[in-house]
N, C-alpha and C positions, 0 to 999 in steps of 0.2 A: 504494500500500500504506500503510495507516494502522496505527500502533501501537495496541495495546489495553492497558488497565490491568486486570489480572486479580487478583481477591482470592480467596484460598483460606483457609478457617478450619478449625481442628481439628474434625473430626467425631467421632462416637461411635467409641470405640476401647476395647479391653480395659482395664478399670480406670477408664474415663472415659465412662460411659454417656450423659452429656449433651453430650459434646464440650466445646469451650471456644472461643467466638467471639473471645476476647482473644488467642488464639495463632494464628499463621498467616503467610502471605506475601502480599506485593503484588508482582506480576510485570509488568514492562513488556515486551511482546513482540509481534511480528507474528503474526497468525493467518490461516489460509486461510478461505475462505468457509464451510467445514465446521466451523471452530472448532479446527483442529489447529495446533500450532506450525508456522510456515512457515520451514523451514530456508533456502530460497533467499532469501527476503526478509531473514531474520536476517543473512545474510552481508553485506548492504548496510548494515544499521543496527545491527550488533552493539554498537557503543559506546553506543547509546541503550537497550539491553536490560538493564534493571536488575532486581534482586531485593532486597526489604526483608523481613527476618524480623521479625515483631512478637510481643511477649510482655509480660505484666505484669511479668515478671522482667527488669529492665533488663540484666542480664548476658547474656541470650539474644537481645537485639536486635542485628541485624547488617544491613549493606547490602553488596551486591556486584553481580555480573554474571550474566546468564543465558548459559551457554556450551554449546557443542555439540562433542562429540568422537566420531568414528565414527558410531554410530547412537544415541548417548546424550546426554541433556541433563543439565546440572549447574547448581547454584547455587554460584558461585565467590566466595570471600571472600579478600581479600589479607592481612588482618591475622591474626596467629597466634591472638589471643584470640577471634577469631570462629569458630574451628574449621575443620575440614577441609571440602572441597567436599561439598555435599549432593547426592545422586543422587535423581532422580525415577524411580519405577518405570514404565518404558515411557511417559515423558512425551510422546514423539513420537506415540504412538498414542492418547492421551487427547483427548477432545473438551472444550474449555474453553468450556462454556456453563453458565449458572446451574443449579444442582441436580445437576450431574455431580460425580463423585468422582475424586481423584487420590491417589497414595501418594508420600510423600517420606521418605527415610532421613536424619534429622538427626544430624549428628556421628557417623555410623557406628552409631547406636543402632538399635533395632528400628524398622522402617518404620511410619509412622503414616498414617492416612487423613485427607484434608482434603476439604472440600466447596467447590466453586466457588460463591461467593456474589455475585460481581459481575464483569461484563465490560463495560467502557465505553471509549469513545475517549479517547485521551490528549489 
């Protein structure tokens, strides 16, 4: 099982018709052959499964871990100033392949749509 580096960038959303490639996440995670997050493989390599939130606003930049509880995936940040855990909308059911879309609720705000722009080996 090889880890993948997945980049998702802010896609077109209400009030942001052109999206913003400067905002998004880089996720290090194992994927199945179909491009789904692999929970069984994650259990073996969870300490290597990272998440970096990037943004032109330095106060929004954060790094943490990809975590799994029950049937849900989260982006977990330890530091208080990085905000609460961020939940992906049905991340376990999304295919992580270039051109696909995923939804993330950042800091408990309105969920936003992101486009998968890169999936490559770590």
